[in-house]
C-alpha positions in Angstrom: 252.2 84.2 37.9 254.1 80.8 38.3 256.1 82.2 41.2 252.9 83.4 43.0 251.2 80.1 42.4 254.1 78.2 43.9 254.3 80.6 46.8 250.6 80.4 47.7 250.6 76.6 47.5 253.6 76.5 49.9 251.6 78.5 52.5 249.6 75.3 53.1 246.2 77.0 53.2 243.4 74.4 53.7 240.8 74.0 51.0 238.3 75.9 53.1 240.7 78.8 53.6 241.5 78.9 49.8 237.8 79.0 49.0 237.4 81.8 51.5 240.2 83.8 49.8 238.6 83.1 46.4 235.2 84.4 47.6 236.6 87.6 49.0 238.6 88.4 45.8 235.8 87.4 43.5 237.3 84.2 42.0 235.6 80.8 41.6 235.6 79.3 45.1 236.8 75.8 44.1 239.4 75.6 46.9 242.2 75.1 44.3 245.1 77.4 43.4 245.2 78.4 39.8 246.0 81.4 37.5 242.5 82.9 37.7 242.8 83.0 41.5 246.2 84.7 41.4 244.9 87.3 38.9 241.9 88.0 41.1 244.2 88.5 44.1 246.4 90.9 42.1 243.3 92.9 41.2 242.1 92.9 44.8 245.6 94.0 46.0 245.6 96.8 43.5 242.2 98.0 44.7 243.5 97.9 48.3 246.8 99.7 47.5 248.8 96.6 48.3 251.8 95.5 46.1 250.0 93.5 43.4 252.2 90.3 43.4 249.3 87.8 43.7 251.0 86.3 46.8 249.2 85.7 50.2 251.6 85.2 53.1 249.7 83.1 55.6 250.5 85.5 58.5 248.6 88.3 60.1 251.9 90.1 60.3 251.7 90.7 56.5 249.4 92.9 54.5 247.2 90.8 52.2 246.1 88.0 54.6 244.9 90.2 57.5 243.0 92.5 55.1 241.4 89.5 53.4 240.3 88.1 56.8 239.0 91.4 58.0 237.0 92.2 54.8 235.5 88.7 54.6 234.4 88.9 58.2 233.0 92.4 57.9 230.9 91.4 54.9 229.3 88.3 56.5 225.8 89.7 56.3 226.1 90.6 52.6 226.4 86.9 51.4 223.4 85.9 49.3 221.0 84.3 50.1 222.6 84.7 53.5 221.8 84.3 57.2 218.3 85.6 58.0 218.1 84.5 61.7 220.6 85.1 64.4 220.1 83.8 67.9 222.0 83.4 71.1 221.7 81.0 74.0 221.5 82.2 77.6 222.5 80.8 80.9 219.7 79.7 83.2 219.8 83.0 85.3 218.3 84.8 82.3 214.8 83.4 83.1 214.7 85.0 86.6 212.6 88.2 86.0 214.2 89.9 89.0 217.8 89.2 88.2 220.1 91.8 86.7 221.1 89.3 84.0 217.5 89.1 82.8 217.3 92.9 82.2 220.8 93.4 80.8 220.6 90.5 78.4 217.3 91.7 77.0 218.9 95.0 76.2 221.9 93.1 74.7 219.5 91.1 72.5 217.9 94.3 71.2 221.2 96.0 70.6 222.5 93.0 68.6 219.3 92.9 66.5 218.6 89.3 67.4 215.7 87.4 65.8 215.9 84.6 68.4 216.7 84.1 72.1 217.2 80.6 73.5 216.7 80.1 77.3 218.9 77.4 78.8 216.9 75.6 81.4 219.1 72.9 82.9 222.8 72.1 83.4 225.0 69.2 82.1 225.4 67.4 85.4 221.8 66.8 86.5 220.3 63.4 85.8 216.9 64.6 87.0 215.2 67.4 85.0 214.4 70.5 87.0 213.5 74.0 85.8 215.7 76.7 87.2 212.6 78.8 88.2 208.8 78.6 87.8 207.0 78.3 84.5 205.3 81.6 85.3 208.8 83.3 85.5 210.0 81.8 82.3 206.8 83.0 80.5 207.1 86.5 82.0 210.7 86.9 80.8 209.8 85.3 77.4 207.0 87.8 76.9 209.5 90.7 77.4 211.5 89.4 74.5 208.5 88.7 72.3 207.3 92.3 73.0 210.6 93.4 71.3 209.9 91.2 68.3 212.4 88.4 69.3 211.3 84.8 69.0 211.7 82.6 72.1 213.0 79.1 72.3 214.3 76.7 75.0 217.6 74.9 75.4 218.0 71.9 77.7 220.3 68.9 78.2 218.8 65.5 78.0 219.4 62.3 79.9 218.3 58.9 78.6 215.7 58.0 81.2 211.9 58.0 81.0 211.5 60.3 84.1 213.9 62.9 82.7 212.3 62.9 79.2 208.8 63.1 80.6 209.6 66.0 82.9 211.5 67.8 80.1 208.8 67.4 77.4 205.9 68.2 79.8 207.7 71.4 80.9 208.4 72.5 77.3 204.8 71.9 76.3 203.5 73.8 79.2 205.7 76.8 78.5 204.8 76.6 74.8 201.1 76.7 75.7 201.5 79.9 77.6 204.2 81.6 75.6 204.4 80.2 72.1 207.9 78.7 71.4 209.7 78.6 68.1 211.9 75.7 68.9 213.3 73.4 71.5 217.1 72.8 71.5 218.3 69.6 73.0 221.9 69.4 74.0 222.7 65.7 73.6 226.3 65.8 74.4 227.4 65.3 78.0 224.5 63.5 79.6 223.3 61.6 76.5 226.4 60.7 74.5 228.4 59.7 77.6 225.7 57.3 78.8 226.8 53.7 78.1 223.4 52.1 77.5 222.3 52.1 73.9 219.0 50.5 74.8 218.3 53.4 77.3 219.0 55.9 74.5 216.7 54.0 72.1 213.8 53.9 74.5 214.3 57.5 75.8 214.5 58.8 72.2 211.3 57.0 71.2 209.5 58.4 74.3 210.8 61.9 73.4 209.4 61.7 69.9 206.1 60.4 71.2 205.7 63.1 73.8 206.4 65.9 71.2 204.4 64.4 68.4 202.2 67.2 67.1 204.0 69.9 69.1 203.7 73.4 67.6 207.5 74.0 67.9 210.3 72.2 66.1 213.2 70.5 67.8 217.0 70.9 67.1 219.6 68.4 68.4 222.9 70.0 69.5 226.3 68.5 70.1 230.0 69.2 69.6 231.4 68.9 66.1 233.4 65.7 66.7 230.6 63.9 68.5 229.7 60.2 68.5 227.0 60.5 65.8 225.7 57.0 66.3 224.8 57.9 69.9 222.8 60.9 68.6 221.0 58.9 65.8 218.0 57.7 67.9 217.2 61.3 68.8 217.8 62.9 65.4 215.7 60.2 63.8 212.6 61.3 65.6 210.0 63.1 63.4 209.8 66.1 65.7 213.6 66.8 65.1 213.9 68.8 61.9 217.1 70.7 62.7 220.6 70.0 64.0 223.1 72.4 65.6 226.8 71.5 65.6 228.4 73.6 68.3 231.3 74.8 66.2 232.8 76.9 68.9 236.0 78.2 67.2 237.9 79.8 70.0 241.4 81.2 70.5 244.1 79.5 72.6 243.5 75.9 71.5 246.9 74.3 70.8 248.4 71.1 69.3 250.9 69.0 71.1 253.7 71.2 69.7 252.1 74.3 71.4 251.0 75.8 68.1 247.5 77.0 67.6 245.2 74.2 66.4 243.8 74.4 62.8 240.7 72.6 63.9 239.6 75.5 66.1 240.0 78.3 63.6 236.7 80.0 62.6 236.9 78.9 58.9 238.0 75.3 59.2 235.8 74.3 62.2 232.6 75.6 60.7 233.4 73.9 57.4 234.2 70.6 59.2 230.9 70.9 61.2 228.9 71.4 58.0 230.6 68.4 56.3 230.3 66.0 59.2 226.8 66.9 60.4 225.4 67.5 56.9 226.8 64.1 55.9 225.4 62.2 58.9 222.0 63.7 58.7 221.4 65.2 55.2 217.7 65.5 55.6 217.9 67.8 58.6 218.4 71.6 58.4 221.6 72.9 60.0 221.6 75.8 62.4 225.2 77.0 62.5 226.7 77.1 66.0 229.3 79.7 66.9 231.1 81.1 70.0 231.1 84.6 71.5 233.7 83.8 74.1 237.5 83.6 73.9 237.4 85.3 70.5 240.1 87.9 70.4 243.5 86.2 70.4 245.9 83.8 68.7 244.5 81.3 66.2 246.1 79.0 63.7 245.1 81.6 61.2 247.1 84.3 63.0 246.1 86.9 65.6 242.5 87.9 65.2 240.4 90.5 66.9 237.0 89.5 68.5 235.0 91.1 65.6 237.1 89.3 62.9 236.9 86.0 64.6 233.1 86.0 65.1 232.7 87.5 61.6 234.7 84.7 60.0 232.5 82.1 61.8 229.4 83.8 60.5 230.8 84.4 57.0 231.8 80.7 56.7 228.3 79.6 57.8 226.8 82.0 55.2 229.1 80.7 52.5 228.1 77.2 53.3 224.4 78.0 52.8 223.2 78.2 56.4 220.3 80.6 56.9 220.3 80.5 60.7 223.0 80.6 63.3 223.0 80.5 67.1 225.9 81.5 69.5 227.0 80.6 73.0 226.3 82.9 74.7 224.6 86.2 75.2 226.4 86.8 78.4 229.8 87.2 76.6 228.6 89.5 73.9 230.5 92.8 73.8 229.3 96.0 72.3 231.6 95.4 69.3 230.1 91.9 68.8 226.6 93.2 69.1 227.3 95.7 66.4 228.7 92.9 64.2 225.6 90.8 64.7 223.3 93.7 64.1 224.6 93.9 60.5 222.0 91.2 59.6 219.2 93.6 60.2 220.7 96.4 58.2 221.5 94.4 55.0 
């Protein structure tokens, strides 16, 4: 027992990873190594026909760690109370009813058992708001999803100017009137955070809130995990903003200066950091957990992970943290294996 405790502590698992192990083996997820956790690991190892020494070698070349990761990922939809809504963002070509992307992505959404689809309307370089197609086309494509029982929302970037905000909100309200939207996602990262005028942000945010006062849909503000939260404060403080979505895109291939995979981009630690930071900044807003569908299979700080395990770990971590809704970027990169993984929500 003492030997296993010392061994596991020397593997330098983060507190989030230790809590993950404890949840999988059925121990108290306090993030600390103790005798009860080692005993639970030994019992789990015995059940999985692994040498029951209570040790977890932090390498996917071993036996215990990769099986813990795979089992935890596969069981993401069994966490109680669990994630009840799974959505994916699209690129702007999805709202062209004649495009091949529009038809194929609708089928992908059905195959993945999605509850939500979020149409992206603008890009992160335009300082003038322009729809990618007509309102009629967006409504037509949206109705196809709604006919399949999938709720429709919009995603757009935002620039701190009165003209941009007015055009954005008027378009959203017009689409909502004809289609019925669930939410409006506002990506406040590139165009908003990087703008250097705080007064412009303050006035644009106030106008945004005024324009959407009384809207039938709710608003979620998006941004990267390590964003400048003070730059987002004017937007998040608006009464129409009830949700926040940290874009916790844990992807493979991110490295530190020494060339080793970065711990901050593994799909346990990044989701946990996002929850801690964003939940601490805005505790009165509901978190929609962001995750990535791209660059998933490959080398992480956790070890070498398959696509299904990497996505499953992100979803499992959000579920363990109490999130009931997640949204991923993007539907275009969803494989058949990832769709099957997402579909587990509907079968549990």
